[in-house]
C-alpha positions in Angstrom: -24.1 8.4 12.4 -20.5 7.8 11.5 -17.7 5.7 12.8 -14.6 7.9 12.7 -10.9 7.4 12.7 -11.1 4.4 10.4 -9.0 3.0 7.6 -10.4 0.5 5.1 -8.8 -2.1 2.9 -10.8 -3.9 0.3 -9.2 -7.2 -0.9 -9.5 -8.7 -4.4 -8.0 -12.1 -4.8 -5.8 -11.4 -1.7 -4.6 -8.1 -3.2 -5.5 -4.7 -1.9 -7.9 -2.8 -4.1 -7.9 0.5 -2.2 -7.6 2.3 1.1 -10.4 4.5 2.3 -8.8 7.9 2.4 -11.5 9.6 4.5 -11.9 9.1 8.2 -15.6 8.4 8.3 -17.8 5.4 7.6 -21.5 6.2 7.2 -24.2 3.7 8.1 -27.9 3.7 7.6 -30.8 1.4 8.3 -33.5 0.6 5.7 -36.9 0.7 7.4 -39.5 -1.9 6.3 -43.1 -0.7 6.1 -45.7 -2.9 7.6 -49.2 -2.0 6.4 -52.5 -3.7 5.3 -52.6 -0.9 2.6 -56.2 -0.2 3.4 -57.2 3.5 3.5 -57.1 4.9 7.0 -55.3 2.1 8.6 -52.2 2.6 10.7 -48.8 1.8 9.2 -45.8 0.6 11.2 -42.2 0.4 10.4 -39.5 -1.9 11.6 -35.7 -1.9 11.2 -34.4 -3.8 8.2 -30.9 -4.5 7.0 -28.2 -2.0 8.2 -25.9 -0.9 5.4 -22.4 0.6 5.8 -20.8 2.6 3.0 -17.8 4.7 2.3 -15.8 6.0 -0.7 -12.5 4.5 -1.6 -9.7 5.5 -4.0 -6.6 3.8 -5.3 -4.6 3.0 -8.4 -5.6 1.1 -11.5 -2.7 -0.8 -13.1 -2.0 -0.6 -16.8 1.8 -0.5 -16.6 3.3 -2.0 -13.4 6.5 0.0 -12.9 7.1 -1.0 -9.3 8.4 -4.6 -9.3 8.7 -4.8 -5.5 6.2 -7.0 -3.6 4.3 -5.4 -0.7 6.2 -2.2 -1.3 4.7 -0.5 1.8 4.3 -3.5 4.1 7.8 -4.1 5.4 6.7 -6.7 7.9 5.6 -8.9 5.1 7.7 -12.0 4.4 8.6 -10.7 1.0 11.1 -8.5 2.8 14.1 -10.4 4.3 15.0 -9.0 7.7 18.5 -9.5 9.1 18.2 -8.5 12.7 15.9 -5.6 11.8 12.7 -5.1 13.8 9.8 -3.7 11.9 7.1 -1.8 13.8 4.0 -0.9 11.7 2.8 2.3 13.2 0.1 4.9 12.6 2.6 7.2 11.0 1.6 9.5 8.1 3.5 8.6 4.9 4.4 11.2 2.2 1.2 10.3 0.3 -1.0 11.1 3.3 -1.9 7.4 4.2 -1.1 6.0 7.6 1.3 3.4 6.3 4.8 4.3 7.3 6.8 1.9 9.5 9.8 2.2 11.9 12.9 0.0 11.3 15.3 -0.6 14.2 18.8 -1.7 13.3 20.6 -3.3 16.3 24.1 -3.4 14.8 26.2 -2.9 11.7 25.3 -5.1 8.7 21.7 -5.3 9.9 19.5 -5.0 6.8 16.0 -5.0 5.2 16.0 -6.3 1.7 14.0 -7.7 -1.1 15.2 -9.8 -4.1 13.3 -9.9 -7.3 13.9 -12.8 -9.7 14.0 -11.3 -13.2 16.2 -11.6 -16.4 18.6 -8.7 -16.5 20.3 -8.0 -19.9 23.5 -6.1 -20.6 23.0 -2.4 -20.1 19.7 -2.7 -18.4 19.0 0.2 -16.0 17.3 -0.2 -12.6 16.2 2.6 -10.3 15.6 2.1 -6.5 13.8 4.7 -4.4 12.4 5.0 -0.9 11.1 7.7 1.4 13.0 8.1 4.8 13.0 10.3 7.9 14.1 9.8 11.5 13.6 11.3 14.9 17.1 12.8 14.6 19.4 13.4 11.6 21.8 10.6 10.6 22.9 8.3 7.8 21.8 4.9 6.5 22.7 3.1 3.2 20.5 2.2 0.3 22.0 -0.5 -1.9 20.9 -1.6 -5.4 22.7 -4.7 -6.7 22.4 -8.0 -8.6 21.1 -11.0 -6.6 24.5 -12.6 -6.6 26.0 -9.4 -5.2 28.6 -9.3 -8.0 27.7 -5.7 -9.1 25.7 -2.7 -7.9 25.9 0.6 -6.1 25.5 2.1 -2.6 23.9 5.4 -1.7 24.6 6.9 1.7 21.3 8.6 2.6 21.6 11.7 4.8 18.3 11.4 6.6 16.6 14.3 8.5 13.5 14.7 10.5 11.5 15.5 7.3 10.5 13.1 4.6 12.9 12.8 1.7 12.8 10.5 -1.3 16.2 8.9 -1.8 17.0 7.3 -5.1 19.9 5.5 -6.8 20.3 3.8 -10.2 22.6 1.3 -11.7 23.4 0.1 -15.2 24.1 -3.6 -15.2 26.8 -5.2 -17.4 26.3 -8.7 -18.7 23.3 -10.8 -17.7 21.9 -11.4 -14.2 19.2 -13.6 -12.8 17.8 -11.0 -10.4 18.0 -7.6 -8.7 18.1 -6.8 -5.0 17.3 -3.6 -3.0 18.5 -3.2 0.5 18.3 -0.7 3.3 21.3 -1.5 5.5 23.3 -0.1 8.5 26.8 -0.1 7.0 30.0 0.8 8.9 29.9 4.5 9.5 26.2 4.8 9.3 24.8 6.6 12.4 21.1 5.8 12.5 19.8 2.9 14.6 16.2 3.7 13.8 14.6 5.1 10.7 11.0 5.6 9.5 10.3 4.2 6.0 7.6 4.4 3.4 6.8 3.9 -0.3 9.7 1.7 -1.6 10.0 1.3 -5.3 12.2 -0.7 -7.7 11.7 -0.2 -11.4 13.4 -0.3 -14.8 14.8 2.9 -16.1 16.6 3.8 -19.3 20.0 5.2 -20.3 18.4 8.6 -20.6 16.1 8.4 -17.6 17.5 7.2 -14.3 15.0 9.0 -12.1 12.2 7.3 -10.3 8.6 7.6 -11.5 5.6 8.4 -9.3 5.3 5.9 -6.5 3.0 3.0 -7.2 1.9 0.8 -4.2 1.9 -3.0 -4.5 0.1 -5.3 -4.6 -2.0 -3.8 -7.3 -5.3 -4.6 -8.9 -5.9 -4.7 -12.7 -8.6 -2.4 -14.0 -10.4 -5.3 -15.7 -10.9 -7.0 -12.3 -12.7 -3.9 -11.0 -15.1 -3.8 -13.9 -15.7 -7.6 -13.6 -16.3 -7.2 -9.8 -19.0 -4.6 -10.4 -20.6 -6.5 -13.3 -20.7 -9.8 -11.3 -21.7 -8.1 -8.1 -18.8 -9.9 -6.4 -18.4 -9.6 -2.6 -15.1 -9.2 -0.8 -13.8 -9.3 2.7 -13.3 -5.8 4.1 -11.5 -4.7 7.2 -12.2 -1.5 9.1 -9.5 -0.5 11.7 -8.4 2.7 13.4 -4.9 1.1 13.6 -4.7 2.0 17.2 -3.8 -0.5 19.9 -6.8 -1.4 22.1 -9.4 -0.2 19.6 -11.8 -2.6 17.9 -11.4 -3.7 14.3 -14.4 -4.6 12.2 -14.7 -7.1 9.4 -17.5 -7.8 7.0 -18.6 -8.4 3.4 -18.3 -5.4 1.0 -19.4 -4.6 -2.5 -17.9 -2.3 -5.1 -20.0 0.2 -7.1 -19.9 3.6 -8.8 -16.5 3.2 -10.3 -15.1 6.5 -11.6 -11.9 6.2 -13.7 -10.1 7.9 -16.5 -7.4 6.0 -18.4 -5.5 8.1 -20.9 -2.3 7.0 -22.6 -2.4 3.6 -21.0 -0.8 4.9 -17.8 -1.5 4.1 -14.2 -4.5 6.2 -13.1 -6.3 6.8 -9.8 -9.9 5.7 -9.4 -12.7 6.3 -7.0 -15.5 3.9 -6.1 -18.0 3.3 -3.4 -17.9 0.3 -1.0 -20.9 -0.9 0.8 -21.0 -3.4 3.7 -24.0 -5.7 3.8 -25.3 -6.8 7.2 -23.7 -6.3 10.6 -19.9 -6.0 10.9 -18.2 -8.4 13.3 -15.4 -7.4 15.7 -12.0 -9.1 15.0 
């Protein structure tokens, strides 16, 4: 038996470990034998503890290139919203996960932005990138600037009905106390609604102003995964089809069978098994 159409999140210290990429959650019931163990006597069985399990995959963090917080959860308070409405929908993002959201811009100057406090030195290069598409073609602006708005750059994104990754970079002069990334409806922009996914803000170099492979945040450190398995730590897990009107299930989950390769101290994908103990509750 399998519960289909599901998406899992396993949390570790309030951070997402992984999403279940498959759409099935298997469950099985351990049967308990009741027998007097004497030859020829009948033996009975009764249901024991029901176990739920599934396979998960995600990223292991060695070098955290993406400095944005909640880079794919635009409804989170880490993102400042100026008259922008965020609708989290079951929209397939470029990486195949159902994590893309719709942004509605009511008027010019409406914006979605995140400011990161960090020490910027002279000639430091930062690279901003985001995936965009819309129900019809149009334009929206991507801005990368210092937190005091004294310097930066604007990219007018020509959005179509297909996913595109838009990127811009800027080399800062002097020192700054922070960097800001915005998606804004500027004067002349034609889009009032846009679908967004996989925002990233990272440091580049003078010779490399292109974005690296998208890394979702929050992230989990690989040492935490090993510790979790060694200590048999339990975590809260959520199972949801992300469809209005359908039940969501919550329970206690355990991590096992971690499979991971980590060459060259780079961010690598991992796979692991997650197993729910006991009955899931409806939330």
